mmCIF file of the C-alpha atoms, coordinates in Angstrom:
data_MODEL
# 
_entry.id   MODEL 
# 
loop_
_atom_site.group_PDB 
_atom_site.id 
_atom_site.type_symbol 
_atom_site.label_atom_id 
_atom_site.label_alt_id 
_atom_site.label_comp_id 
_atom_site.label_asym_id 
_atom_site.label_entity_id 
_atom_site.label_seq_id 
_atom_site.pdbx_PDB_ins_code 
_atom_site.Cartn_x 
_atom_site.Cartn_y 
_atom_site.Cartn_z 
_atom_site.occupancy 
_atom_site.B_iso_or_equiv 
_atom_site.pdbx_formal_charge 
_atom_site.auth_seq_id 
_atom_site.auth_comp_id 
_atom_site.auth_asym_id 
_atom_site.auth_atom_id 
_atom_site.pdbx_PDB_model_num 
ATOM 1   C CA . MET A 1 1   ? 127.240 60.081 106.414 1.00 0.00 ? 1   MET A CA 1 
ATOM 2   C CA . ASN A 1 2   ? 129.652 61.849 108.548 1.00 0.00 ? 2   ASN A CA 1 
ATOM 3   C CA . GLN A 1 3   ? 133.674 62.270 108.075 1.00 0.00 ? 3   GLN A CA 1 
ATOM 4   C CA . SER A 1 4   ? 134.428 59.932 110.934 1.00 0.00 ? 4   SER A CA 1 
ATOM 5   C CA . GLN A 1 5   ? 132.124 57.157 109.054 1.00 0.00 ? 5   GLN A CA 1 
ATOM 6   C CA . ALA A 1 6   ? 134.058 58.049 106.088 1.00 0.00 ? 6   ALA A CA 1 
ATOM 7   C CA . MET A 1 7   ? 137.387 57.730 107.422 1.00 0.00 ? 7   MET A CA 1 
ATOM 8   C CA . THR A 1 8   ? 136.455 54.707 108.497 1.00 0.00 ? 8   THR A CA 1 
ATOM 9   C CA . ALA A 1 9   ? 134.980 52.877 105.358 1.00 0.00 ? 9   ALA A CA 1 
ATOM 10  C CA . LEU A 1 10  ? 138.417 54.848 103.378 1.00 0.00 ? 10  LEU A CA 1 
ATOM 11  C CA . SER A 1 11  ? 140.541 53.293 105.822 1.00 0.00 ? 11  SER A CA 1 
ATOM 12  C CA . ALA A 1 12  ? 139.092 49.906 105.353 1.00 0.00 ? 12  ALA A CA 1 
ATOM 13  C CA . LEU A 1 13  ? 138.702 50.373 101.842 1.00 0.00 ? 13  LEU A CA 1 
ATOM 14  C CA . GLY A 1 14  ? 142.313 51.428 102.112 1.00 0.00 ? 14  GLY A CA 1 
ATOM 15  C CA . GLN A 1 15  ? 144.313 47.420 102.276 1.00 0.00 ? 15  GLN A CA 1 
ATOM 16  C CA . GLU A 1 16  ? 144.241 45.763 99.321  1.00 0.00 ? 16  GLU A CA 1 
ATOM 17  C CA . THR A 1 17  ? 142.774 42.189 100.815 1.00 0.00 ? 17  THR A CA 1 
ATOM 18  C CA . ARG A 1 18  ? 139.609 43.764 101.689 1.00 0.00 ? 18  ARG A CA 1 
ATOM 19  C CA . LEU A 1 19  ? 139.391 45.889 98.663  1.00 0.00 ? 19  LEU A CA 1 
ATOM 20  C CA . GLU A 1 20  ? 139.936 42.787 96.522  1.00 0.00 ? 20  GLU A CA 1 
ATOM 21  C CA . THR A 1 21  ? 137.332 41.440 99.224  1.00 0.00 ? 21  THR A CA 1 
ATOM 22  C CA . PHE A 1 22  ? 134.613 44.420 98.440  1.00 0.00 ? 22  PHE A CA 1 
ATOM 23  C CA . ARG A 1 23  ? 135.507 44.202 94.564  1.00 0.00 ? 23  ARG A CA 1 
ATOM 24  C CA . LEU A 1 24  ? 134.180 40.744 94.530  1.00 0.00 ? 24  LEU A CA 1 
ATOM 25  C CA . LEU A 1 25  ? 131.362 41.486 96.979  1.00 0.00 ? 25  LEU A CA 1 
ATOM 26  C CA . VAL A 1 26  ? 130.036 43.891 94.176  1.00 0.00 ? 26  VAL A CA 1 
ATOM 27  C CA . THR A 1 27  ? 130.712 41.283 91.264  1.00 0.00 ? 27  THR A CA 1 
ATOM 28  C CA . ALA A 1 28  ? 128.523 38.588 92.775  1.00 0.00 ? 28  ALA A CA 1 
ATOM 29  C CA . CYS A 1 29  ? 125.758 40.948 93.511  1.00 0.00 ? 29  CYS A CA 1 
ATOM 30  C CA . CYS A 1 30  ? 122.312 39.912 95.329  1.00 0.00 ? 30  CYS A CA 1 
ATOM 31  C CA . ARG A 1 31  ? 124.270 36.257 94.945  1.00 0.00 ? 31  ARG A CA 1 
ATOM 32  C CA . GLY A 1 32  ? 126.838 37.305 97.566  1.00 0.00 ? 32  GLY A CA 1 
ATOM 33  C CA . LEU A 1 33  ? 129.592 34.896 98.655  1.00 0.00 ? 33  LEU A CA 1 
ATOM 34  C CA . THR A 1 34  ? 130.877 32.659 101.658 1.00 0.00 ? 34  THR A CA 1 
ATOM 35  C CA . ALA A 1 35  ? 133.787 33.552 103.458 1.00 0.00 ? 35  ALA A CA 1 
ATOM 36  C CA . GLY A 1 36  ? 135.176 30.140 102.061 1.00 0.00 ? 36  GLY A CA 1 
ATOM 37  C CA . GLU A 1 37  ? 134.692 31.490 98.183  1.00 0.00 ? 37  GLU A CA 1 
ATOM 38  C CA . ILE A 1 38  ? 136.097 34.831 99.085  1.00 0.00 ? 38  ILE A CA 1 
ATOM 39  C CA . GLY A 1 39  ? 139.132 33.069 100.751 1.00 0.00 ? 39  GLY A CA 1 
ATOM 40  C CA . GLU A 1 40  ? 139.775 30.958 97.611  1.00 0.00 ? 40  GLU A CA 1 
ATOM 41  C CA . LYS A 1 41  ? 139.312 33.919 95.300  1.00 0.00 ? 41  LYS A CA 1 
ATOM 42  C CA . THR A 1 42  ? 141.762 36.168 97.193  1.00 0.00 ? 42  THR A CA 1 
ATOM 43  C CA . GLY A 1 43  ? 143.773 33.530 98.635  1.00 0.00 ? 43  GLY A CA 1 
ATOM 44  C CA . ALA A 1 44  ? 143.002 34.934 101.921 1.00 0.00 ? 44  ALA A CA 1 
ATOM 45  C CA . VAL A 1 45  ? 143.515 32.589 105.378 1.00 0.00 ? 45  VAL A CA 1 
ATOM 46  C CA . GLN A 1 46  ? 140.410 32.311 107.048 1.00 0.00 ? 46  GLN A CA 1 
ATOM 47  C CA . ASN A 1 47  ? 141.497 33.892 110.132 1.00 0.00 ? 47  ASN A CA 1 
ATOM 48  C CA . THR A 1 48  ? 143.064 36.804 108.711 1.00 0.00 ? 48  THR A CA 1 
ATOM 49  C CA . LEU A 1 49  ? 139.595 36.727 106.214 1.00 0.00 ? 49  LEU A CA 1 
ATOM 50  C CA . SER A 1 50  ? 138.028 37.104 109.319 1.00 0.00 ? 50  SER A CA 1 
ATOM 51  C CA . THR A 1 51  ? 139.468 40.135 110.396 1.00 0.00 ? 51  THR A CA 1 
ATOM 52  C CA . HIS A 1 52  ? 139.371 41.785 107.237 1.00 0.00 ? 52  HIS A CA 1 
ATOM 53  C CA . LEU A 1 53  ? 135.216 40.983 106.813 1.00 0.00 ? 53  LEU A CA 1 
ATOM 54  C CA . ALA A 1 54  ? 134.712 42.054 110.745 1.00 0.00 ? 54  ALA A CA 1 
ATOM 55  C CA . THR A 1 55  ? 136.644 45.764 109.315 1.00 0.00 ? 55  THR A CA 1 
ATOM 56  C CA . LEU A 1 56  ? 134.335 45.953 106.107 1.00 0.00 ? 56  LEU A CA 1 
ATOM 57  C CA . SER A 1 57  ? 131.533 45.873 108.561 1.00 0.00 ? 57  SER A CA 1 
ATOM 58  C CA . GLN A 1 58  ? 131.629 47.894 110.768 1.00 0.00 ? 58  GLN A CA 1 
ATOM 59  C CA . ALA A 1 59  ? 133.103 50.602 108.036 1.00 0.00 ? 59  ALA A CA 1 
ATOM 60  C CA . GLY A 1 60  ? 129.159 50.052 106.717 1.00 0.00 ? 60  GLY A CA 1 
ATOM 61  C CA . LEU A 1 61  ? 130.224 48.689 103.308 1.00 0.00 ? 61  LEU A CA 1 
ATOM 62  C CA . ILE A 1 62  ? 129.553 44.967 103.860 1.00 0.00 ? 62  ILE A CA 1 
ATOM 63  C CA . THR A 1 63  ? 126.368 42.743 105.201 1.00 0.00 ? 63  THR A CA 1 
ATOM 64  C CA . SER A 1 64  ? 126.121 39.683 106.428 1.00 0.00 ? 64  SER A CA 1 
ATOM 65  C CA . LYS A 1 65  ? 123.527 36.867 106.181 1.00 0.00 ? 65  LYS A CA 1 
ATOM 66  C CA . ARG A 1 66  ? 123.730 33.513 108.027 1.00 0.00 ? 66  ARG A CA 1 
ATOM 67  C CA . GLU A 1 67  ? 122.872 30.370 106.429 1.00 0.00 ? 67  GLU A CA 1 
ATOM 68  C CA . GLY A 1 68  ? 123.051 26.976 108.220 1.00 0.00 ? 68  GLY A CA 1 
ATOM 69  C CA . ARG A 1 69  ? 126.739 27.256 109.198 1.00 0.00 ? 69  ARG A CA 1 
ATOM 70  C CA . SER A 1 70  ? 128.147 29.443 106.729 1.00 0.00 ? 70  SER A CA 1 
ATOM 71  C CA . ILE A 1 71  ? 127.838 32.823 106.317 1.00 0.00 ? 71  ILE A CA 1 
ATOM 72  C CA . ARG A 1 72  ? 126.992 34.300 103.053 1.00 0.00 ? 72  ARG A CA 1 
ATOM 73  C CA . TYR A 1 73  ? 128.448 38.033 102.473 1.00 0.00 ? 73  TYR A CA 1 
ATOM 74  C CA . PHE A 1 74  ? 127.156 41.258 100.113 1.00 0.00 ? 74  PHE A CA 1 
ATOM 75  C CA . ALA A 1 75  ? 128.331 44.349 99.231  1.00 0.00 ? 75  ALA A CA 1 
ATOM 76  C CA . ASP A 1 76  ? 126.181 46.923 101.393 1.00 0.00 ? 76  ASP A CA 1 
ATOM 77  C CA . LEU A 1 77  ? 125.398 49.307 98.429  1.00 0.00 ? 77  LEU A CA 1 
ATOM 78  C CA . ASP A 1 78  ? 124.014 52.297 100.829 1.00 0.00 ? 78  ASP A CA 1 
ATOM 79  C CA . GLY A 1 79  ? 127.105 52.269 102.542 1.00 0.00 ? 79  GLY A CA 1 
ATOM 80  C CA . MET A 1 80  ? 128.739 52.443 99.408  1.00 0.00 ? 80  MET A CA 1 
ATOM 81  C CA . ARG A 1 81  ? 126.590 55.508 98.244  1.00 0.00 ? 81  ARG A CA 1 
ATOM 82  C CA . GLY A 1 82  ? 126.745 57.180 101.423 1.00 0.00 ? 82  GLY A CA 1 
ATOM 83  C CA . LEU A 1 83  ? 130.555 56.982 101.487 1.00 0.00 ? 83  LEU A CA 1 
ATOM 84  C CA . LEU A 1 84  ? 130.625 58.524 97.532  1.00 0.00 ? 84  LEU A CA 1 
ATOM 85  C CA . GLY A 1 85  ? 127.558 61.109 98.406  1.00 0.00 ? 85  GLY A CA 1 
ATOM 86  C CA . TYR A 1 86  ? 129.738 62.049 101.257 1.00 0.00 ? 86  TYR A CA 1 
ATOM 87  C CA . LEU A 1 87  ? 133.011 62.696 99.064  1.00 0.00 ? 87  LEU A CA 1 
ATOM 88  C CA . MET A 1 88  ? 130.940 64.918 96.327  1.00 0.00 ? 88  MET A CA 1 
ATOM 89  C CA . ASP A 1 89  ? 128.463 66.325 98.371  1.00 0.00 ? 89  ASP A CA 1 
ATOM 90  C CA . ASP A 1 90  ? 130.697 70.105 97.670  1.00 0.00 ? 90  ASP A CA 1 
ATOM 91  C CA . CYS A 1 91  ? 131.070 68.865 94.112  1.00 0.00 ? 91  CYS A CA 1 
ATOM 92  C CA . CYS A 1 92  ? 131.072 72.146 91.768  1.00 0.00 ? 92  CYS A CA 1 
ATOM 93  C CA . ALA A 1 93  ? 130.727 74.612 95.334  1.00 0.00 ? 93  ALA A CA 1 
ATOM 94  C CA . GLY A 1 94  ? 127.776 72.703 96.455  1.00 0.00 ? 94  GLY A CA 1 
ATOM 95  C CA . ARG A 1 95  ? 126.054 72.935 93.024  1.00 0.00 ? 95  ARG A CA 1 
ATOM 96  C CA . ALA A 1 96  ? 126.204 69.316 91.873  1.00 0.00 ? 96  ALA A CA 1 
ATOM 97  C CA . GLY A 1 97  ? 124.489 67.917 89.178  1.00 0.00 ? 97  GLY A CA 1 
ATOM 98  C CA . ARG A 1 98  ? 124.538 71.467 87.264  1.00 0.00 ? 98  ARG A CA 1 
ATOM 99  C CA . SER A 1 99  ? 126.343 71.099 84.181  1.00 0.00 ? 99  SER A CA 1 
ATOM 100 C CA . THR A 1 100 ? 127.131 74.998 84.343  1.00 0.00 ? 100 THR A CA 1 
ATOM 101 C CA . SER A 1 101 ? 130.405 76.719 84.629  1.00 0.00 ? 101 SER A CA 1 
ATOM 102 C CA . ASP A 1 102 ? 131.640 77.882 88.100  1.00 0.00 ? 102 ASP A CA 1 
ATOM 103 C CA . ASP A 1 103 ? 132.446 81.573 88.656  1.00 0.00 ? 103 ASP A CA 1 
ATOM 104 C CA . SER A 1 104 ? 136.462 80.849 86.595  1.00 0.00 ? 104 SER A CA 1 
ATOM 105 C CA . GLY A 1 105 ? 134.820 79.145 83.782  1.00 0.00 ? 105 GLY A CA 1 
ATOM 106 C CA . GLU A 1 106 ? 135.616 76.007 84.794  1.00 0.00 ? 106 GLU A CA 1 
ATOM 107 C CA . ALA A 1 107 ? 133.129 73.232 83.901  1.00 0.00 ? 107 ALA A CA 1 
ATOM 108 C CA . CYS A 1 108 ? 131.658 72.073 86.601  1.00 0.00 ? 108 CYS A CA 1 
ATOM 109 C CA . CYS A 1 109 ? 130.271 68.129 87.537  1.00 0.00 ? 109 CYS A CA 1 
ATOM 110 C CA . ASP A 1 110 ? 127.233 67.031 85.627  1.00 0.00 ? 110 ASP A CA 1 
ATOM 111 C CA . ALA A 1 111 ? 126.401 64.863 88.331  1.00 0.00 ? 111 ALA A CA 1 
ATOM 112 C CA . LYS A 1 112 ? 126.755 63.056 91.170  1.00 0.00 ? 112 LYS A CA 1 
ATOM 113 C CA . PRO A 1 113 ? 127.786 59.248 91.025  1.00 0.00 ? 113 PRO A CA 1 
ATOM 114 C CA . GLN A 1 114 ? 125.106 56.818 91.299  1.00 0.00 ? 114 GLN A CA 1 
ATOM 115 C CA . LEU A 1 115 ? 125.144 53.405 92.004  1.00 0.00 ? 115 LEU A CA 1 
ATOM 116 C CA . ALA A 1 116 ? 122.564 50.720 90.628  1.00 0.00 ? 116 ALA A CA 1 
ATOM 117 C CA . ALA A 1 117 ? 119.785 50.479 92.643  1.00 0.00 ? 117 ALA A CA 1 
ATOM 118 C CA . ASN A 1 118 ? 119.407 46.971 92.656  1.00 0.00 ? 118 ASN A CA 1 
ATOM 119 C CA . CYS A 1 119 ? 122.424 44.848 90.675  1.00 0.00 ? 119 CYS A CA 1 
ATOM 120 C CA . CYS A 1 120 ? 120.617 41.764 89.992  1.00 0.00 ? 120 CYS A CA 1 
# 
């Protein structure tokens, strides 16, 4: 992930309904949710929700799959892994994953955050 992609993803998550939607989709895991189900849980109206879902999709944070007349949405965990990796890439001056301390004696992070490969 590059800086522009990270800024797009962070901007997408920086809005209450989109953040709530993404978190709902993470909870739903591989079952996903239809737009109607997401709307019921968030209270978002259909046209506004469509815009939010498009923003999250363009940011690489959700995917969708057509099921007849419905579209089922899923959290894109690879997209979130990419964002987290980008944010943590320079952790401990590029020594992420090492439990040693830096020159100042402060402890470095133990590892980059990991998301489950398969949440289901």
